[in-house]
PDB file with SEQRES, HELIX, SHEET and CRYST1 records, atoms N, CA, C and O in Angstrom:
SEQRES   1 A   86  UNK UNK UNK UNK UNK UNK UNK UNK UNK UNK UNK UNK UNK          
SEQRES   2 A   86  UNK UNK UNK UNK UNK UNK UNK UNK UNK UNK UNK UNK UNK          
SEQRES   3 A   86  UNK UNK UNK UNK UNK UNK UNK UNK UNK UNK UNK UNK UNK          
SEQRES   4 A   86  UNK UNK UNK UNK UNK UNK UNK UNK UNK UNK UNK UNK UNK          
SEQRES   5 A   86  UNK UNK UNK UNK UNK UNK UNK UNK UNK UNK UNK UNK UNK          
SEQRES   6 A   86  UNK UNK UNK UNK UNK UNK UNK UNK UNK UNK UNK UNK UNK          
SEQRES   7 A   86  UNK UNK UNK UNK UNK UNK UNK UNK                              
HELIX    1 AA1 UNK A    9  UNK A   18  1                                  10    
HELIX    2 AA2 UNK A   20  UNK A   22  5                                   3    
HELIX    3 AA3 UNK A   24  UNK A   26  5                                   3    
HELIX    4 AA4 UNK A   27  UNK A   32  1                                   6    
HELIX    5 AA5 UNK A   38  UNK A   45  1                                   8    
SHEET    1 AA1 2 UNK A  57  UNK A  60  0                                        
SHEET    2 AA1 2 UNK A  63  UNK A  66 -1                                        
CRYST1    1.000    1.000    1.000  90.00  90.00  90.00 P 1           1          
ATOM      1  N   UNK A   1       5.887  16.396  -3.178  1.00  0.00           N  
ATOM      2  CA  UNK A   1       6.172  15.487  -4.271  1.00  0.00           C  
ATOM      3  C   UNK A   1       7.653  15.232  -4.286  1.00  0.00           C  
ATOM      4  O   UNK A   1       8.425  16.142  -3.986  1.00  0.00           O  
ATOM      5  N   UNK A   2       8.080  14.054  -4.616  1.00  0.00           N  
ATOM      6  CA  UNK A   2       9.405  13.678  -4.762  1.00  0.00           C  
ATOM      7  C   UNK A   2       9.818  13.840  -6.227  1.00  0.00           C  
ATOM      8  O   UNK A   2       9.071  13.540  -7.158  1.00  0.00           O  
ATOM      9  N   UNK A   3      11.075  14.340  -6.376  1.00  0.00           N  
ATOM     10  CA  UNK A   3      11.582  14.526  -7.759  1.00  0.00           C  
ATOM     11  C   UNK A   3      11.846  13.110  -8.394  1.00  0.00           C  
ATOM     12  O   UNK A   3      12.191  12.158  -7.694  1.00  0.00           O  
ATOM     13  N   UNK A   4      11.681  13.025  -9.658  1.00  0.00           N  
ATOM     14  CA  UNK A   4      11.917  11.767 -10.386  1.00  0.00           C  
ATOM     15  C   UNK A   4      13.176  11.880 -11.226  1.00  0.00           C  
ATOM     16  O   UNK A   4      13.411  12.893 -11.886  1.00  0.00           O  
ATOM     17  N   UNK A   5      13.945  10.875 -11.195  1.00  0.00           N  
ATOM     18  CA  UNK A   5      15.128  10.751 -12.072  1.00  0.00           C  
ATOM     19  C   UNK A   5      15.210   9.241 -12.537  1.00  0.00           C  
ATOM     20  O   UNK A   5      15.269   8.331 -11.710  1.00  0.00           O  
ATOM     21  N   UNK A   6      15.210   9.035 -13.828  1.00  0.00           N  
ATOM     22  CA  UNK A   6      15.299   7.654 -14.331  1.00  0.00           C  
ATOM     23  C   UNK A   6      16.656   7.053 -13.806  1.00  0.00           C  
ATOM     24  O   UNK A   6      17.718   7.671 -13.741  1.00  0.00           O  
ATOM     25  N   UNK A   7      16.427   5.661 -13.421  1.00  0.00           N  
ATOM     26  CA  UNK A   7      17.620   4.962 -12.951  1.00  0.00           C  
ATOM     27  C   UNK A   7      18.463   4.350 -13.987  1.00  0.00           C  
ATOM     28  O   UNK A   7      19.652   4.132 -13.750  1.00  0.00           O  
ATOM     29  N   UNK A   8      17.924   4.053 -15.138  1.00  0.00           N  
ATOM     30  CA  UNK A   8      18.602   3.484 -16.254  1.00  0.00           C  
ATOM     31  C   UNK A   8      18.305   4.207 -17.516  1.00  0.00           C  
ATOM     32  O   UNK A   8      17.355   4.989 -17.564  1.00  0.00           O  
ATOM     33  N   UNK A   9      19.099   3.975 -18.579  1.00  0.00           N  
ATOM     34  CA  UNK A   9      18.811   4.638 -19.830  1.00  0.00           C  
ATOM     35  C   UNK A   9      17.540   4.118 -20.436  1.00  0.00           C  
ATOM     36  O   UNK A   9      16.836   4.866 -21.115  1.00  0.00           O  
ATOM     37  N   UNK A  10      17.221   2.868 -20.218  1.00  0.00           N  
ATOM     38  CA  UNK A  10      16.011   2.294 -20.766  1.00  0.00           C  
ATOM     39  C   UNK A  10      14.802   3.018 -20.033  1.00  0.00           C  
ATOM     40  O   UNK A  10      13.848   3.415 -20.702  1.00  0.00           O  
ATOM     41  N   UNK A  11      14.843   3.175 -18.757  1.00  0.00           N  
ATOM     42  CA  UNK A  11      13.723   3.806 -18.049  1.00  0.00           C  
ATOM     43  C   UNK A  11      13.681   5.306 -18.528  1.00  0.00           C  
ATOM     44  O   UNK A  11      12.578   5.836 -18.670  1.00  0.00           O  
ATOM     45  N   UNK A  12      14.799   5.991 -18.774  1.00  0.00           N  
ATOM     46  CA  UNK A  12      14.828   7.352 -19.271  1.00  0.00           C  
ATOM     47  C   UNK A  12      14.221   7.441 -20.698  1.00  0.00           C  
ATOM     48  O   UNK A  12      13.456   8.358 -20.997  1.00  0.00           O  
ATOM     49  N   UNK A  13      14.570   6.494 -21.543  1.00  0.00           N  
ATOM     50  CA  UNK A  13      14.000   6.450 -22.885  1.00  0.00           C  
ATOM     51  C   UNK A  13      12.499   6.199 -22.900  1.00  0.00           C  
ATOM     52  O   UNK A  13      11.788   6.768 -23.728  1.00  0.00           O  
ATOM     53  N   UNK A  14      11.997   5.342 -21.982  1.00  0.00           N  
ATOM     54  CA  UNK A  14      10.557   5.148 -21.847  1.00  0.00           C  
ATOM     55  C   UNK A  14       9.858   6.437 -21.377  1.00  0.00           C  
ATOM     56  O   UNK A  14       8.788   6.812 -21.855  1.00  0.00           O  
ATOM     57  N   UNK A  15      10.482   7.048 -20.475  1.00  0.00           N  
ATOM     58  CA  UNK A  15       9.879   8.345 -19.924  1.00  0.00           C  
ATOM     59  C   UNK A  15       9.833   9.404 -20.985  1.00  0.00           C  
ATOM     60  O   UNK A  15       8.816  10.084 -21.123  1.00  0.00           O  
ATOM     61  N   UNK A  16      10.926   9.578 -21.763  1.00  0.00           N  
ATOM     62  CA  UNK A  16      10.944  10.564 -22.796  1.00  0.00           C  
ATOM     63  C   UNK A  16      10.015  10.206 -23.911  1.00  0.00           C  
ATOM     64  O   UNK A  16       9.383  11.097 -24.478  1.00  0.00           O  
ATOM     65  N   UNK A  17       9.899   8.982 -24.248  1.00  0.00           N  
ATOM     66  CA  UNK A  17       8.959   8.451 -25.295  1.00  0.00           C  
ATOM     67  C   UNK A  17       7.605   8.862 -24.856  1.00  0.00           C  
ATOM     68  O   UNK A  17       6.850   9.366 -25.688  1.00  0.00           O  
ATOM     69  N   UNK A  18       7.208   8.689 -23.578  1.00  0.00           N  
ATOM     70  CA  UNK A  18       5.871   8.943 -23.095  1.00  0.00           C  
ATOM     71  C   UNK A  18       5.621  10.520 -23.050  1.00  0.00           C  
ATOM     72  O   UNK A  18       4.535  10.975 -23.408  1.00  0.00           O  
ATOM     73  N   UNK A  19       6.569  11.268 -22.640  1.00  0.00           N  
ATOM     74  CA  UNK A  19       6.338  12.689 -22.447  1.00  0.00           C  
ATOM     75  C   UNK A  19       7.060  13.553 -23.540  1.00  0.00           C  
ATOM     76  O   UNK A  19       6.410  14.155 -24.395  1.00  0.00           O  
ATOM     77  N   UNK A  20       8.375  13.590 -23.480  1.00  0.00           N  
ATOM     78  CA  UNK A  20       9.192  14.507 -24.259  1.00  0.00           C  
ATOM     79  C   UNK A  20       8.942  14.414 -25.723  1.00  0.00           C  
ATOM     80  O   UNK A  20       8.838  15.438 -26.398  1.00  0.00           O  
ATOM     81  N   UNK A  21       8.839  13.193 -26.253  1.00  0.00           N  
ATOM     82  CA  UNK A  21       8.677  12.925 -27.711  1.00  0.00           C  
ATOM     83  C   UNK A  21       7.344  13.499 -28.285  1.00  0.00           C  
ATOM     84  O   UNK A  21       7.160  13.568 -29.501  1.00  0.00           O  
ATOM     85  N   UNK A  22       6.400  13.919 -27.347  1.00  0.00           N  
ATOM     86  CA  UNK A  22       5.104  14.378 -27.881  1.00  0.00           C  
ATOM     87  C   UNK A  22       4.720  15.782 -27.168  1.00  0.00           C  
ATOM     88  O   UNK A  22       3.573  16.229 -27.148  1.00  0.00           O  
ATOM     89  N   UNK A  23       5.772  16.370 -26.626  1.00  0.00           N  
ATOM     90  CA  UNK A  23       5.527  17.627 -25.885  1.00  0.00           C  
ATOM     91  C   UNK A  23       5.824  18.848 -26.693  1.00  0.00           C  
ATOM     92  O   UNK A  23       6.819  18.908 -27.416  1.00  0.00           O  
ATOM     93  N   UNK A  24       4.960  19.825 -26.569  1.00  0.00           N  
ATOM     94  CA  UNK A  24       5.076  21.090 -27.282  1.00  0.00           C  
ATOM     95  C   UNK A  24       6.467  21.807 -26.829  1.00  0.00           C  
ATOM     96  O   UNK A  24       7.092  22.485 -27.645  1.00  0.00           O  
ATOM     97  N   UNK A  25       6.888  21.641 -25.598  1.00  0.00           N  
ATOM     98  CA  UNK A  25       8.157  22.335 -25.173  1.00  0.00           C  
ATOM     99  C   UNK A  25       9.373  21.822 -25.907  1.00  0.00           C  
ATOM    100  O   UNK A  25      10.369  22.546 -25.923  1.00  0.00           O  
ATOM    101  N   UNK A  26       9.399  20.697 -26.491  1.00  0.00           N  
ATOM    102  CA  UNK A  26      10.518  20.144 -27.164  1.00  0.00           C  
ATOM    103  C   UNK A  26      10.364  19.972 -28.682  1.00  0.00           C  
ATOM    104  O   UNK A  26      11.203  19.402 -29.379  1.00  0.00           O  
ATOM    105  N   UNK A  27       9.181  20.533 -29.153  1.00  0.00           N  
ATOM    106  CA  UNK A  27       8.835  20.330 -30.607  1.00  0.00           C  
ATOM    107  C   UNK A  27       9.879  21.047 -31.499  1.00  0.00           C  
ATOM    108  O   UNK A  27      10.327  20.456 -32.482  1.00  0.00           O  
ATOM    109  N   UNK A  28      10.273  22.279 -31.192  1.00  0.00           N  
ATOM    110  CA  UNK A  28      11.176  22.990 -32.082  1.00  0.00           C  
ATOM    111  C   UNK A  28      12.547  22.216 -32.186  1.00  0.00           C  
ATOM    112  O   UNK A  28      13.182  22.155 -33.238  1.00  0.00           O  
ATOM    113  N   UNK A  29      12.942  21.639 -31.023  1.00  0.00           N  
ATOM    114  CA  UNK A  29      14.180  20.846 -31.117  1.00  0.00           C  
ATOM    115  C   UNK A  29      14.045  19.630 -32.029  1.00  0.00           C  
ATOM    116  O   UNK A  29      14.955  19.312 -32.796  1.00  0.00           O  
ATOM    117  N   UNK A  30      12.897  18.952 -31.936  1.00  0.00           N  
ATOM    118  CA  UNK A  30      12.749  17.779 -32.865  1.00  0.00           C  
ATOM    119  C   UNK A  30      12.619  18.153 -34.388  1.00  0.00           C  
ATOM    120  O   UNK A  30      12.896  17.364 -35.291  1.00  0.00           O  
ATOM    121  N   UNK A  31      12.181  19.402 -34.576  1.00  0.00           N  
ATOM    122  CA  UNK A  31      12.036  19.832 -35.943  1.00  0.00           C  
ATOM    123  C   UNK A  31      13.310  20.483 -36.510  1.00  0.00           C  
ATOM    124  O   UNK A  31      13.625  20.321 -37.689  1.00  0.00           O  
ATOM    125  N   UNK A  32      14.039  21.224 -35.650  1.00  0.00           N  
ATOM    126  CA  UNK A  32      15.175  21.988 -36.185  1.00  0.00           C  
ATOM    127  C   UNK A  32      16.460  21.681 -35.542  1.00  0.00           C  
ATOM    128  O   UNK A  32      17.499  22.077 -36.071  1.00  0.00           O  
ATOM    129  N   UNK A  33      16.483  20.958 -34.363  1.00  0.00           N  
ATOM    130  CA  UNK A  33      17.735  20.701 -33.684  1.00  0.00           C  
ATOM    131  C   UNK A  33      18.135  21.857 -32.816  1.00  0.00           C  
ATOM    132  O   UNK A  33      19.246  21.875 -32.287  1.00  0.00           O  
ATOM    133  N   UNK A  34      17.227  22.863 -32.646  1.00  0.00           N  
ATOM    134  CA  UNK A  34      17.568  24.033 -31.854  1.00  0.00           C  
ATOM    135  C   UNK A  34      16.485  24.325 -30.835  1.00  0.00           C  
ATOM    136  O   UNK A  34      15.331  23.930 -30.995  1.00  0.00           O  
ATOM    137  N   UNK A  35      16.898  25.052 -29.747  1.00  0.00           N  
ATOM    138  CA  UNK A  35      15.872  25.568 -28.711  1.00  0.00           C  
ATOM    139  C   UNK A  35      15.062  24.392 -28.137  1.00  0.00           C  
ATOM    140  O   UNK A  35      13.838  24.350 -28.256  1.00  0.00           O  
ATOM    141  N   UNK A  36      15.788  23.421 -27.502  1.00  0.00           N  
ATOM    142  CA  UNK A  36      15.144  22.285 -26.878  1.00  0.00           C  
ATOM    143  C   UNK A  36      14.507  22.654 -25.558  1.00  0.00           C  
ATOM    144  O   UNK A  36      14.577  23.791 -25.091  1.00  0.00           O  
ATOM    145  N   UNK A  37      13.894  21.665 -24.988  1.00  0.00           N  
ATOM    146  CA  UNK A  37      13.254  21.906 -23.671  1.00  0.00           C  
ATOM    147  C   UNK A  37      14.331  22.010 -22.498  1.00  0.00           C  
ATOM    148  O   UNK A  37      15.173  21.135 -22.301  1.00  0.00           O  
ATOM    149  N   UNK A  38      14.219  23.111 -21.782  1.00  0.00           N  
ATOM    150  CA  UNK A  38      15.133  23.321 -20.688  1.00  0.00           C  
ATOM    151  C   UNK A  38      14.971  22.329 -19.614  1.00  0.00           C  
ATOM    152  O   UNK A  38      15.932  21.994 -18.922  1.00  0.00           O  
ATOM    153  N   UNK A  39      13.759  21.835 -19.446  1.00  0.00           N  
ATOM    154  CA  UNK A  39      13.502  20.826 -18.371  1.00  0.00           C  
ATOM    155  C   UNK A  39      14.236  19.559 -18.758  1.00  0.00           C  
ATOM    156  O   UNK A  39      14.950  19.031 -17.905  1.00  0.00           O  
ATOM    157  N   UNK A  40      14.135  19.046 -19.909  1.00  0.00           N  
ATOM    158  CA  UNK A  40      14.894  17.845 -20.388  1.00  0.00           C  
ATOM    159  C   UNK A  40      16.350  18.049 -20.274  1.00  0.00           C  
ATOM    160  O   UNK A  40      17.050  17.184 -19.747  1.00  0.00           O  
ATOM    161  N   UNK A  41      16.876  19.220 -20.770  1.00  0.00           N  
ATOM    162  CA  UNK A  41      18.295  19.515 -20.626  1.00  0.00           C  
ATOM    163  C   UNK A  41      18.803  19.551 -19.170  1.00  0.00           C  
ATOM    164  O   UNK A  41      19.863  19.010 -18.854  1.00  0.00           O  
ATOM    165  N   UNK A  42      18.014  20.207 -18.293  1.00  0.00           N  
ATOM    166  CA  UNK A  42      18.394  20.276 -16.924  1.00  0.00           C  
ATOM    167  C   UNK A  42      18.438  18.944 -16.220  1.00  0.00           C  
ATOM    168  O   UNK A  42      19.289  18.693 -15.368  1.00  0.00           O  
ATOM    169  N   UNK A  43      17.461  18.060 -16.611  1.00  0.00           N  
ATOM    170  CA  UNK A  43      17.457  16.750 -16.029  1.00  0.00           C  
ATOM    171  C   UNK A  43      18.720  15.941 -16.324  1.00  0.00           C  
ATOM    172  O   UNK A  43      19.096  15.049 -15.563  1.00  0.00           O  
ATOM    173  N   UNK A  44      19.373  16.276 -17.460  1.00  0.00           N  
ATOM    174  CA  UNK A  44      20.586  15.550 -17.839  1.00  0.00           C  
ATOM    175  C   UNK A  44      21.791  16.141 -17.117  1.00  0.00           C  
ATOM    176  O   UNK A  44      22.685  15.439 -16.644  1.00  0.00           O  
ATOM    177  N   UNK A  45      21.763  17.515 -17.058  1.00  0.00           N  
ATOM    178  CA  UNK A  45      22.901  18.260 -16.505  1.00  0.00           C  
ATOM    179  C   UNK A  45      23.105  18.123 -15.010  1.00  0.00           C  
ATOM    180  O   UNK A  45      24.209  17.875 -14.526  1.00  0.00           O  
ATOM    181  N   UNK A  46      21.930  18.304 -14.247  1.00  0.00           N  
ATOM    182  CA  UNK A  46      21.982  18.297 -12.803  1.00  0.00           C  
ATOM    183  C   UNK A  46      21.609  17.012 -12.129  1.00  0.00           C  
ATOM    184  O   UNK A  46      20.844  16.217 -12.675  1.00  0.00           O  
ATOM    185  N   UNK A  47      22.141  16.794 -10.943  1.00  0.00           N  
ATOM    186  CA  UNK A  47      21.755  15.676 -10.131  1.00  0.00           C  
ATOM    187  C   UNK A  47      20.390  15.916  -9.456  1.00  0.00           C  
ATOM    188  O   UNK A  47      19.964  17.062  -9.317  1.00  0.00           O  
ATOM    189  N   UNK A  48      19.735  14.883  -9.056  1.00  0.00           N  
ATOM    190  CA  UNK A  48      18.331  15.032  -8.573  1.00  0.00           C  
ATOM    191  C   UNK A  48      18.312  15.825  -7.332  1.00  0.00           C  
ATOM    192  O   UNK A  48      17.303  16.479  -7.072  1.00  0.00           O  
ATOM    193  N   UNK A  49      19.368  15.833  -6.508  1.00  0.00           N  
ATOM    194  CA  UNK A  49      19.270  16.669  -5.207  1.00  0.00           C  
ATOM    195  C   UNK A  49      19.770  18.070  -5.510  1.00  0.00           C  
ATOM    196  O   UNK A  49      19.755  18.876  -4.580  1.00  0.00           O  
ATOM    197  N   UNK A  50      20.193  18.440  -6.654  1.00  0.00           N  
ATOM    198  CA  UNK A  50      20.611  19.796  -6.950  1.00  0.00           C  
ATOM    199  C   UNK A  50      19.368  20.698  -7.018  1.00  0.00           C  
ATOM    200  O   UNK A  50      18.316  20.253  -7.478  1.00  0.00           O  
ATOM    201  N   UNK A  51      19.469  21.901  -6.589  1.00  0.00           N  
ATOM    202  CA  UNK A  51      18.336  22.794  -6.556  1.00  0.00           C  
ATOM    203  C   UNK A  51      17.820  23.184  -7.928  1.00  0.00           C  
ATOM    204  O   UNK A  51      16.677  23.601  -8.109  1.00  0.00           O  
ATOM    205  N   UNK A  52      18.787  23.015  -8.947  1.00  0.00           N  
ATOM    206  CA  UNK A  52      18.370  23.304 -10.310  1.00  0.00           C  
ATOM    207  C   UNK A  52      17.840  22.170 -11.104  1.00  0.00           C  
ATOM    208  O   UNK A  52      17.426  22.316 -12.254  1.00  0.00           O  
ATOM    209  N   UNK A  53      17.859  20.983 -10.447  1.00  0.00           N  
ATOM    210  CA  UNK A  53      17.171  19.833 -11.145  1.00  0.00           C  
ATOM    211  C   UNK A  53      15.725  20.124 -11.246  1.00  0.00           C  
ATOM    212  O   UNK A  53      15.156  20.643 -10.286  1.00  0.00           O  
ATOM    213  N   UNK A  54      15.050  19.815 -12.388  1.00  0.00           N  
ATOM    214  CA  UNK A  54      13.641  20.280 -12.645  1.00  0.00           C  
ATOM    215  C   UNK A  54      12.665  19.653 -11.667  1.00  0.00           C  
ATOM    216  O   UNK A  54      12.585  18.435 -11.505  1.00  0.00           O  
ATOM    217  N   UNK A  55      11.946  20.526 -11.038  1.00  0.00           N  
ATOM    218  CA  UNK A  55      10.848  20.004 -10.056  1.00  0.00           C  
ATOM    219  C   UNK A  55       9.682  19.485 -10.873  1.00  0.00           C  
ATOM    220  O   UNK A  55       8.807  18.847 -10.288  1.00  0.00           O  
ATOM    221  N   UNK A  56       9.594  19.713 -12.221  1.00  0.00           N  
ATOM    222  CA  UNK A  56       8.502  19.210 -13.079  1.00  0.00           C  
ATOM    223  C   UNK A  56       8.564  17.725 -13.253  1.00  0.00           C  
ATOM    224  O   UNK A  56       7.534  17.111 -13.530  1.00  0.00           O  
ATOM    225  N   UNK A  57       9.744  17.094 -13.104  1.00  0.00           N  
ATOM    226  CA  UNK A  57       9.899  15.698 -13.177  1.00  0.00           C  
ATOM    227  C   UNK A  57       9.791  15.170 -11.782  1.00  0.00           C  
ATOM    228  O   UNK A  57      10.727  15.261 -10.988  1.00  0.00           O  
ATOM    229  N   UNK A  58       8.632  14.613 -11.487  1.00  0.00           N  
ATOM    230  CA  UNK A  58       8.311  14.114 -10.134  1.00  0.00           C  
ATOM    231  C   UNK A  58       7.368  12.916 -10.172  1.00  0.00           C  
ATOM    232  O   UNK A  58       6.832  12.558 -11.221  1.00  0.00           O  
ATOM    233  N   UNK A  59       7.180  12.309  -9.007  1.00  0.00           N  
ATOM    234  CA  UNK A  59       6.190  11.194  -8.861  1.00  0.00           C  
ATOM    235  C   UNK A  59       4.848  11.819  -8.525  1.00  0.00           C  
ATOM    236  O   UNK A  59       4.741  12.641  -7.616  1.00  0.00           O  
ATOM    237  N   UNK A  60       3.870  11.434  -9.238  1.00  0.00           N  
ATOM    238  CA  UNK A  60       2.502  11.808  -8.950  1.00  0.00           C  
ATOM    239  C   UNK A  60       1.723  10.500  -8.766  1.00  0.00           C  
ATOM    240  O   UNK A  60       1.619   9.725  -9.717  1.00  0.00           O  
ATOM    241  N   UNK A  61       1.178  10.229  -7.585  1.00  0.00           N  
ATOM    242  CA  UNK A  61       0.561   8.934  -7.289  1.00  0.00           C  
ATOM    243  C   UNK A  61       1.442   7.833  -7.566  1.00  0.00           C  
ATOM    244  O   UNK A  61       0.992   6.815  -8.092  1.00  0.00           O  
ATOM    245  N   UNK A  62       2.731   7.949  -7.243  1.00  0.00           N  
ATOM    246  CA  UNK A  62       3.831   6.902  -7.464  1.00  0.00           C  
ATOM    247  C   UNK A  62       4.092   6.665  -8.936  1.00  0.00           C  
ATOM    248  O   UNK A  62       4.727   5.665  -9.268  1.00  0.00           O  
ATOM    249  N   UNK A  63       3.652   7.507  -9.822  1.00  0.00           N  
ATOM    250  CA  UNK A  63       3.954   7.321 -11.241  1.00  0.00           C  
ATOM    251  C   UNK A  63       4.885   8.502 -11.644  1.00  0.00           C  
ATOM    252  O   UNK A  63       4.584   9.661 -11.358  1.00  0.00           O  
ATOM    253  N   UNK A  64       6.019   8.179 -12.313  1.00  0.00           N  
ATOM    254  CA  UNK A  64       6.913   9.228 -12.821  1.00  0.00           C  
ATOM    255  C   UNK A  64       6.121  10.058 -13.858  1.00  0.00           C  
ATOM    256  O   UNK A  64       5.540   9.533 -14.807  1.00  0.00           O  
ATOM    257  N   UNK A  65       6.137  11.451 -13.604  1.00  0.00           N  
ATOM    258  CA  UNK A  65       5.423  12.325 -14.416  1.00  0.00           C  
ATOM    259  C   UNK A  65       6.115  13.574 -14.713  1.00  0.00           C  
ATOM    260  O   UNK A  65       6.953  13.965 -13.900  1.00  0.00           O  
ATOM    261  N   UNK A  66       5.869  14.292 -15.824  1.00  0.00           N  
ATOM    262  CA  UNK A  66       6.402  15.663 -16.088  1.00  0.00           C  
ATOM    263  C   UNK A  66       5.149  16.566 -15.934  1.00  0.00           C  
ATOM    264  O   UNK A  66       4.222  16.494 -16.741  1.00  0.00           O  
ATOM    265  N   UNK A  67       5.144  17.335 -14.983  1.00  0.00           N  
ATOM    266  CA  UNK A  67       4.004  18.234 -14.750  1.00  0.00           C  
ATOM    267  C   UNK A  67       3.912  19.361 -15.803  1.00  0.00           C  
ATOM    268  O   UNK A  67       2.869  20.010 -15.880  1.00  0.00           O  
ATOM    269  N   UNK A  68       4.933  19.615 -16.597  1.00  0.00           N  
ATOM    270  CA  UNK A  68       4.883  20.598 -17.581  1.00  0.00           C  
ATOM    271  C   UNK A  68       4.500  20.146 -18.961  1.00  0.00           C  
ATOM    272  O   UNK A  68       4.461  20.913 -19.923  1.00  0.00           O  
ATOM    273  N   UNK A  69       4.204  18.802 -19.017  1.00  0.00           N  
ATOM    274  CA  UNK A  69       3.859  18.201 -20.277  1.00  0.00           C  
ATOM    275  C   UNK A  69       2.639  18.922 -20.976  1.00  0.00           C  
ATOM    276  O   UNK A  69       1.589  19.123 -20.366  1.00  0.00           O  
ATOM    277  N   UNK A  70       2.823  19.279 -22.211  1.00  0.00           N  
ATOM    278  CA  UNK A  70       1.779  19.871 -23.005  1.00  0.00           C  
ATOM    279  C   UNK A  70       1.766  19.134 -24.254  1.00  0.00           C  
ATOM    280  O   UNK A  70       2.804  19.078 -24.913  1.00  0.00           O  
ATOM    281  N   UNK A  71       0.641  18.527 -24.681  1.00  0.00           N  
ATOM    282  CA  UNK A  71       0.653  17.733 -25.938  1.00  0.00           C  
ATOM    283  C   UNK A  71       0.947  18.666 -27.129  1.00  0.00           C  
ATOM    284  O   UNK A  71       0.381  19.748 -27.286  1.00  0.00           O  
ATOM    285  N   UNK A  72       1.835  18.181 -27.914  1.00  0.00           N  
ATOM    286  CA  UNK A  72       2.254  18.852 -29.137  1.00  0.00           C  
ATOM    287  C   UNK A  72       1.082  19.226 -30.045  1.00  0.00           C  
ATOM    288  O   UNK A  72       0.217  18.407 -30.354  1.00  0.00           O  
ATOM    289  N   UNK A  73       1.089  20.481 -30.454  1.00  0.00           N  
ATOM    290  CA  UNK A  73       0.062  20.912 -31.403  1.00  0.00           C  
ATOM    291  C   UNK A  73       0.513  20.536 -32.796  1.00  0.00           C  
ATOM    292  O   UNK A  73       1.595  20.918 -33.241  1.00  0.00           O  
ATOM    293  N   UNK A  74      -0.300  19.807 -33.454  1.00  0.00           N  
ATOM    294  CA  UNK A  74      -0.011  19.291 -34.752  1.00  0.00           C  
ATOM    295  C   UNK A  74      -0.257  20.405 -35.792  1.00  0.00           C  
ATOM    296  O   UNK A  74      -1.343  20.983 -35.843  1.00  0.00           O  
ATOM    297  N   UNK A  75       0.787  20.704 -36.635  1.00  0.00           N  
ATOM    298  CA  UNK A  75       0.608  21.810 -37.569  1.00  0.00           C  
ATOM    299  C   UNK A  75      -0.091  21.301 -38.856  1.00  0.00           C  
ATOM    300  O   UNK A  75      -0.798  22.041 -39.539  1.00  0.00           O  
ATOM    301  N   UNK A  76       0.154  19.935 -39.165  1.00  0.00           N  
ATOM    302  CA  UNK A  76      -0.323  19.503 -40.446  1.00  0.00           C  
ATOM    303  C   UNK A  76      -1.180  18.352 -40.192  1.00  0.00           C  
ATOM    304  O   UNK A  76      -1.015  17.647 -39.196  1.00  0.00           O  
ATOM    305  N   UNK A  77      -2.132  18.126 -41.096  1.00  0.00           N  
ATOM    306  CA  UNK A  77      -3.064  17.101 -41.069  1.00  0.00           C  
ATOM    307  C   UNK A  77      -2.460  15.960 -41.961  1.00  0.00           C  
ATOM    308  O   UNK A  77      -1.867  16.204 -43.012  1.00  0.00           O  
ATOM    309  N   UNK A  78      -2.647  14.747 -41.484  1.00  0.00           N  
ATOM    310  CA  UNK A  78      -2.216  13.579 -42.174  1.00  0.00           C  
ATOM    311  C   UNK A  78      -2.895  13.503 -43.500  1.00  0.00           C  
ATOM    312  O   UNK A  78      -4.123  13.582 -43.542  1.00  0.00           O  
ATOM    313  N   UNK A  79      -2.161  13.350 -44.630  1.00  0.00           N  
ATOM    314  CA  UNK A  79      -2.804  13.316 -45.940  1.00  0.00           C  
ATOM    315  C   UNK A  79      -3.403  11.908 -46.284  1.00  0.00           C  
ATOM    316  O   UNK A  79      -4.020  11.714 -47.331  1.00  0.00           O  
ATOM    317  N   UNK A  80      -3.195  10.982 -45.383  1.00  0.00           N  
ATOM    318  CA  UNK A  80      -3.760   9.687 -45.580  1.00  0.00           C  
ATOM    319  C   UNK A  80      -5.084   9.423 -44.776  1.00  0.00           C  
ATOM    320  O   UNK A  80      -5.694   8.360 -44.896  1.00  0.00           O  
ATOM    321  N   UNK A  81      -5.489  10.412 -43.973  1.00  0.00           N  
ATOM    322  CA  UNK A  81      -6.668  10.314 -43.243  1.00  0.00           C  
ATOM    323  C   UNK A  81      -7.928  10.771 -44.091  1.00  0.00           C  
ATOM    324  O   UNK A  81      -7.915  11.812 -44.748  1.00  0.00           O  
ATOM    325  N   UNK A  82      -8.891  10.013 -44.036  1.00  0.00           N  
ATOM    326  CA  UNK A  82     -10.108  10.351 -44.812  1.00  0.00           C  
ATOM    327  C   UNK A  82     -10.787  11.502 -44.099  1.00  0.00           C  
ATOM    328  O   UNK A  82     -10.883  11.516 -42.872  1.00  0.00           O  
ATOM    329  N   UNK A  83     -11.251  12.456 -44.866  1.00  0.00           N  
ATOM    330  CA  UNK A  83     -11.894  13.587 -44.260  1.00  0.00           C  
ATOM    331  C   UNK A  83     -13.391  13.274 -44.060  1.00  0.00           C  
ATOM    332  O   UNK A  83     -14.114  13.070 -45.035  1.00  0.00           O  
ATOM    333  N   UNK A  84     -13.840  13.237 -42.829  1.00  0.00           N  
ATOM    334  CA  UNK A  84     -15.216  12.858 -42.614  1.00  0.00           C  
ATOM    335  C   UNK A  84     -16.176  14.153 -42.621  1.00  0.00           C  
ATOM    336  O   UNK A  84     -17.381  14.065 -42.384  1.00  0.00           O  
ATOM    337  N   UNK A  85     -15.567  15.276 -42.896  1.00  0.00           N  
ATOM    338  CA  UNK A  85     -16.404  16.503 -42.928  1.00  0.00           C  
ATOM    339  C   UNK A  85     -16.467  17.075 -44.371  1.00  0.00           C  
ATOM    340  O   UNK A  85     -16.448  18.298 -44.510  1.00  0.00           O  
ATOM    341  N   UNK A  86     -16.536  16.304 -45.389  1.00  0.00           N  
ATOM    342  CA  UNK A  86     -16.615  16.774 -46.776  1.00  0.00           C  
ATOM    343  C   UNK A  86     -17.941  17.420 -47.021  1.00  0.00           C  
ATOM    344  O   UNK A  86     -18.207  17.883 -48.130  1.00  0.00           O  
TER     345      UNK A  86                                                      
END                                                                             
């Protein structure tokens, strides 16, 4: 697999919106501003050819992907959603 690195800020924002903004690995940072995802941080710090650049950001079937993506576990239920199991 080839490592993925966004070419523009817009492309990076789209990638983060698709993965990072909904990933369990970065949830604590979104909630508290602390203990963010190391993969996201390393993708900013290192160049794509550096051995420390995250291997999790790669192309899978020609689509930029984060292989470590884990959907965020929601702690709270939306108070506006009707309960269908009353």
